[in-house]
C-alpha positions in Angstrom: -15.7 -0.7 7.1 -13.2 -1.9 4.5 -9.8 -2.5 6.1 -7.5 -2.9 3.0 -6.6 -0.2 0.5 -6.3 3.5 0.5 -2.6 3.1 1.0 -0.2 6.0 1.1 1.1 7.5 -2.2 4.4 8.9 -1.0 6.0 11.8 -2.9 9.6 10.6 -3.0 11.1 14.1 -2.9 14.7 13.1 -1.9 14.8 10.6 -4.8 13.5 13.3 -7.1 16.4 15.6 -6.3 19.0 13.0 -7.1 17.4 11.4 -10.2 15.9 14.6 -11.8 13.3 12.9 -13.9 10.2 14.8 -12.7 7.8 13.8 -10.0 8.2 10.4 -8.3 5.5 8.7 -6.2 5.7 5.4 -4.4 2.6 3.4 -3.6 3.2 1.9 -0.2 1.1 -1.3 -0.2 2.9 -2.4 2.9 0.5 -0.1 4.8 -2.3 -2.8 4.4 -3.2 -4.8 7.5 -0.7 -7.7 7.0 1.8 -5.6 5.1 1.1 -6.6 1.5 -1.0 -5.7 -1.5 -2.6 -9.1 -1.3 -4.7 -7.9 1.6 -6.9 -6.2 -1.1 -7.4 -9.7 -2.6 -7.8 -11.5 0.7 -10.5 -9.2 1.9 -12.7 -9.6 -1.2 -12.1 -13.4 -1.5 -13.2 -14.0 2.1 -16.2 -11.7 1.5 -17.2 -13.8 -1.5 -16.8 -17.0 0.5 -19.1 -15.8 3.2 -21.6 -14.5 0.7 -21.7 -18.0 -0.9 -22.4 -19.6 2.5 -19.0 -21.2 3.2 -17.6 -21.3 6.7 -14.2 -22.8 5.6 -11.7 -22.0 2.9 -9.0 -24.1 1.3 -6.2 -21.8 0.2 -2.8 -22.3 -1.5 -0.2 -19.9 -2.8 2.6 -17.7 -1.5 3.2 -16.9 2.1 1.8 -13.4 1.7 -1.3 -14.6 -0.2 -2.1 -17.2 2.5 -1.4 -14.7 5.4 -3.8 -12.2 3.9 -6.7 -14.8 3.6 -6.0 -16.0 7.1 -6.3 -12.5 8.5 -9.6 -11.7 6.9 -11.0 -15.2 7.5 -10.4 -14.8 11.3 -12.3 -11.5 11.2 -15.3 -13.3 9.7 -15.0 -16.5 11.8 -14.1 -18.5 8.8 -11.8 -21.5 9.2 -8.7 -21.8 7.0 -7.1 -25.0 5.6 -3.7 -25.0 3.8 -2.5 -28.0 1.8 1.0 -29.2 2.5 2.4 -31.1 -0.4 5.7 -32.9 -0.6 8.8 -30.8 0.3 6.7 -27.9 1.7 8.2 -27.9 5.2 8.2 -24.1 5.1 4.4 -24.2 5.7 5.0 -26.0 9.0 7.1 -23.1 10.2 4.8 -20.4 9.0 1.3 -21.6 9.8 -0.6 -23.3 12.7 -0.6 -27.1 12.6 -4.4 -27.3 12.8 -4.6 -25.4 9.5 -2.4 -27.8 7.5 -3.8 -30.7 5.4 -1.2 -33.5 5.0 -1.0 -34.1 1.2 2.7 -35.0 1.1 2.0 -38.3 -0.7 0.5 -36.5 -3.8 2.6 -35.3 -6.7 2.7 -31.5 -7.3 1.5 -31.8 -10.9 -1.9 -32.9 -9.7 -2.3 -30.1 -7.2 -5.3 -28.2 -8.7 -7.3 -31.4 -9.4 -6.6 -32.7 -5.9 -7.6 -29.5 -4.2 -10.8 -29.2 -6.3 -11.8 -32.7 -5.2 -11.1 -32.0 -1.5 -13.0 -28.7 -1.6 -16.0 -30.4 -3.3 -16.1 -33.3 -0.8 -15.7 -31.1 2.3 -17.6 -28.0 1.2 -14.6 -25.8 1.3 -14.3 -22.5 -0.6 -11.2 -23.0 -2.8 -8.8 -20.2 -3.6 -5.4 -20.8 -5.3 -3.2 -17.8 -6.0 -3.1 -17.0 -9.7 -5.1 -20.0 -10.8 -8.6 -19.7 -9.3 -10.8 -16.7 -8.3 -8.6 -14.6 -10.7 -11.5 -12.2 -11.5 -11.8 -11.4 -7.8 -8.1 -10.8 -7.6 -8.2 -8.6 -10.7 -11.1 -6.5 -9.3 -9.4 -6.1 -6.0 -6.1 -4.9 -7.5 -7.9 -2.5 -9.8 -8.3 -0.3 -6.7 -4.6 0.5 -6.8 -4.9 2.1 -10.2 -8.0 4.0 -9.2 -6.3 5.4 -6.1 -3.3 6.4 -8.2 -5.1 8.2 -11.0 -7.6 9.9 -8.7 -5.0 11.1 -6.3 -2.9 12.5 -9.2 -5.7 14.1 -11.1 -5.3 11.7 -14.0 -1.9 13.0 -14.8 0.5 10.0 -14.8 3.3 9.2 -17.2 4.4 5.8 -16.1 3.3 3.1 -13.6 5.9 0.5 -12.5 4.8 -2.8 -11.0 6.4 -6.2 -10.4 6.0 -9.4 -12.4 3.3 -11.5 -10.9 0.3 -13.2 -12.3 -1.2 -11.8 -15.5 -4.1 -10.1 -13.7 -1.7 -7.6 -12.1 -0.9 -6.1 -15.5 -4.5 -6.4 -16.8 -6.0 -4.9 -13.6 -3.8 -1.8 -13.9 -4.5 -1.5 -17.6 -8.3 -2.0 -17.5 -8.7 1.0 -15.1 -6.4 3.2 -17.2 -8.3 2.2 -20.4 -11.6 3.0 -18.8 -10.5 6.4 -17.6 -9.0 7.1 -21.1 -12.3 6.1 -22.8 -14.2 8.4 -20.4 -11.9 11.3 -21.4 -10.3 11.6 -17.9 -6.9 10.6 -19.2 -5.4 12.3 -22.3 -3.4 9.2 -23.0 -2.9 5.8 -21.3 0.2 5.9 -19.0 3.0 3.4 -19.8 3.1 0.3 -17.7 6.5 -1.2 -16.9 7.1 -4.4 -15.1 10.3 -5.3 -13.2 11.4 -9.0 -13.3 14.4 -11.0 -12.2 17.0 -11.9 -14.9 16.2 -15.2 -16.5 18.1 -17.9 -14.7 18.2 -16.1 -11.3 14.9 -17.3 -10.0 14.6 -20.4 -7.9 14.3 -23.7 -9.6 11.2 -25.8 -9.1 13.1 -28.1 -6.7 14.5 -25.2 -4.6 11.1 -23.6 -4.3 9.5 -26.9 -3.1 12.1 -27.5 -0.5 12.1 -24.0 1.2 9.9 -21.0 1.6 9.7 -19.4 -1.8 10.7 -16.0 -0.6 12.9 -14.7 -3.4 11.0 -15.5 -6.5 8.4 -18.1 -7.2 8.7 -20.2 -10.4 6.2 -20.1 -13.1 5.2 -22.9 -15.5 5.2 -22.5 -19.3 1.4 -21.8 -19.4 1.7 -19.1 -16.7 4.7 -17.5 -18.3 2.8 -17.5 -21.6 -0.1 -15.8 -20.0 2.1 -13.2 -18.5 3.7 -12.3 -21.8 0.3 -12.2 -23.4 -0.9 -9.8 -20.7 2.1 -7.5 -21.2 1.7 -7.6 -25.0 -2.1 -6.8 -24.8 -1.5 -3.8 -22.5 1.4 -2.4 -24.6 3.4 -2.9 -21.4 7.1 -3.5 -21.1 9.2 -6.1 -19.1 12.5 -4.9 -17.6 14.9 -7.6 -16.5 16.9 -6.8 -13.4 20.1 -8.5 -12.3 20.7 -9.2 -8.6 23.4 -6.5 -8.3 21.1 -3.9 -9.9 18.3 -4.9 -7.5 20.5 -4.6 -4.4 21.9 -1.3 -5.5 18.4 0.2 -6.1 17.0 -1.1 -2.8 20.0 0.4 -0.9 19.4 3.7 -2.6 15.7 3.8 -1.9 16.1 2.9 1.8 18.8 5.6 2.2 16.8 8.3 0.4 13.3 7.8 1.7 13.8 5.7 4.9 11.4 3.0 3.7 11.1 -0.6 4.7 11.3 -2.7 1.6 12.6 -6.2 0.9 14.6 -7.0 -2.1 12.3 -9.7 -3.4 9.4 -7.2 -3.6 11.4 -4.3 -5.0 11.7 -5.2 -8.7 9.3 -2.4 -9.7 11.6 0.3 -8.2 14.7 -1.6 -9.6 13.2 -1.4 -13.1 12.6 2.3 -12.7 16.1 2.9 -11.3 17.7 0.9 -14.1 15.8 2.9 -16.8 16.9 6.2 -15.1 20.5 5.2 -15.1 20.4 4.2 -18.7 18.8 7.5 -19.7 15.6 5.9 -21.0 13.2 8.1 -18.8 12.1 11.6 -19.7 10.8 14.0 -17.1 7.2 13.2 -16.1 5.1 11.9 -13.3 6.2 8.3 -12.4 4.5 6.0 -9.9 6.2 2.9 -8.5 4.0 0.2 -6.7 5.8 -1.5 -3.9 3.9 -4.7 -2.9 5.1 -4.5 0.7 6.9 -1.2 1.0 6.1 0.8 4.1 7.5 3.5 6.3 9.2 2.6 9.6 6.6 4.9 11.1 3.1 3.4 11.6 0.2 5.7 10.9 -3.2 4.7 12.3 -6.5 6.3 11.3 -8.5 6.5 14.5 -12.1 6.0 13.5 -13.8 6.3 16.9 -13.1 6.9 20.6 -13.3 3.1 21.3 -9.8 2.7 19.7 -8.3 5.6 21.6 -10.4 7.6 24.1 -11.2 11.3 23.4 -9.5 12.2 26.7 -6.2 10.5 25.5 -6.4 12.3 22.1 -6.9 15.7 23.9 -3.9 14.9 26.2 -1.6 13.9 23.3 -2.6 17.1 21.4 -2.0 19.4 24.3 1.2 17.7 25.4 2.8 17.7 22.0 1.6 21.2 21.2 2.2 22.8 24.6 3.7 26.0 23.2 0.9 26.6 20.8 -2.0 24.9 22.7 -5.6 26.2 22.5 -8.0 25.8 25.4 -9.2 22.3 26.3 -12.7 23.2 24.9 -11.2 24.2 21.6 -9.1 21.1 21.3 -12.1 18.8 22.2 -14.3 20.6 19.7 -11.7 20.0 16.9 -11.3 16.4 17.8 -15.0 15.8 17.9 -15.4 17.3 14.4 -12.4 15.2 13.1 -13.9 12.0 14.4 -17.3 12.7 12.8 -16.4 14.4 9.5 -12.6 14.5 9.2 -10.0 12.1 10.6 -7.4 11.7 13.3 -4.0 10.2 12.7 -1.7 8.8 15.3 1.9 8.0 14.5 3.9 5.3 16.4 7.3 3.7 16.2 8.0 0.4 18.0 4.6 0.5 19.6 5.0 4.0 21.2 2.9 6.9 20.0 5.0 9.8 18.8 2.7 12.1 16.9 -0.8 13.2 16.2 -2.6 14.9 13.3 -6.2 16.2 13.7 -7.9 17.2 10.4 -11.3 18.8 10.4 -13.9 19.1 7.6 -14.9 22.7 6.9 -17.7 21.6 4.6 -16.7 23.7 1.5 -16.0 22.4 -1.9 -14.6 25.3 -3.9 -14.6 28.4 -1.6 -11.6 27.2 0.5 -10.0 23.7 0.8 -12.5 21.2 2.2 -10.2 20.0 5.0 -8.1 22.0 7.5 -5.2 20.7 9.6 -6.3 21.8 13.0 -3.4 20.3 15.0 -0.2 18.4 14.3 2.3 17.7 17.0 5.1 15.2 17.8 6.7 13.9 20.9 9.7 15.9 21.9 12.2 13.1 21.5 11.0 12.4 17.9 11.9 15.8 16.5 13.7 15.6 13.2 12.9 11.9 12.7 10.3 12.4 10.0 7.1 11.8 12.1 5.5 15.2 11.2 6.3 14.7 7.5 4.8 11.3 7.5 1.6 12.6 9.1 1.2 15.4 6.7 1.9 13.2 3.7 -0.8 10.8 4.9 -3.2 13.7 5.5 -2.6 14.9 1.9 -3.3 11.4 0.6 -6.6 11.2 2.5 -7.8 14.6 1.5 -6.7 14.4 -2.2 -4.5 17.5 -1.3 -7.5 19.7 -0.5 -5.9 20.7 2.8 -5.1 24.0 4.4 -3.3 24.8 7.7 -2.3 27.7 9.9 1.3 28.3 10.9 2.6 30.8 13.5 4.4 33.6 11.6 7.4 33.3 13.9 7.7 29.5 13.5 10.2 29.6 10.6 11.1 25.9 10.9 7.5 24.7 10.5 6.9 27.2 7.7 9.9 25.9 5.8 8.7 22.3 6.3 5.2 23.1 5.0 6.6 24.9 2.0 8.9 22.0 1.2 5.8 19.7 1.2 4.0 22.0 -1.3 2.1 24.5 0.8 2.0 28.1 -0.2 1.6 31.2 1.9 -1.7 32.8 0.7 -2.8 35.2 3.4 -2.5 36.0 7.1 -5.3 34.8 9.4 -6.9 37.5 11.6 -9.4 36.9 14.3 -11.6 39.6 15.9 -11.2 39.9 19.7 -13.5 41.8 22.0 -11.8 44.5 24.0 
């Protein structure tokens, strides 16, 4: 089963209220296994390495890129080797010593040639961020656009991303272009890319001497490729100053309680800057955050080996005591959800605080395909957003084809569901024998 992707597309309703530019959605790529969009790339790169018969990979790039490949390599019993060139002591701090290849005597300008030679001699699969295997990276990142347009019924005004390698832009654009050609999109959404202000990125020497965590430098050829990609996709680059970046991150964290680092928030900063300058009209705007995530961890429980059926029943009955069904009913719902629907568990700091059980009713058009059978949270977590997070994720996974029942006297729950977009259609009545 694929482990990366299908990340939450959060409806930023609090941000919407303040900015008043229509609907705002945030793609939380931090929900990937290692917390970054590069997990999509890492998974497919390692799959390609295994398919080609390699049992070792030689990888170079940013911290997040290397981390992603290590994660998926370990799952496939593939060894990872990381070159350490001169002034790259940050790699010693971040990665195991047995993974590092001492290449400190070589000059950085010869990196690619050196790595190709080593890979050929040692039969290593070589992957260098932004330079090699770019088609695999492009294909992997195309999934982000697919998830966005499919989730939003092909109704998107603008997509905001962050300046990276050219394939980030082209991967987004190629999916949008295909859907437009197929007639699914009336027009291709605008693509806007947030970048640091020229002169505020690290210099080459600074990036070599420390972990390049703020912004990695690009050479002239790469910068030229980036500009070409933007021009070809009719995209737009928005330069963001440090003060603007910090202000936008502070605003986002406060409004939506998200975990996001400043160095990976240029996409939102570009959006925020355009809103403040009055450049954005009302529409449906999507911001991709490379490592943005909620402080609440949501796990999709695929089978009873991860968490036992008995434990799931106990969580459900404990957190829904005042509305609990019989044990048999609860077990039946959980069995259906594990086979045809899904079960979500929410945790914070390693402690489970909520459960969401969604069953598949088997219909396509008659009524919504999925039904929220149970949702409950631990007593101490009330009002901390756990229930909202669970419902948002359930809406993502069902493409919003979801129904639920709510007790008519439970005004608080009804108000929450209405706020999230549910409408009161009819009252449920069940025949009972006298």
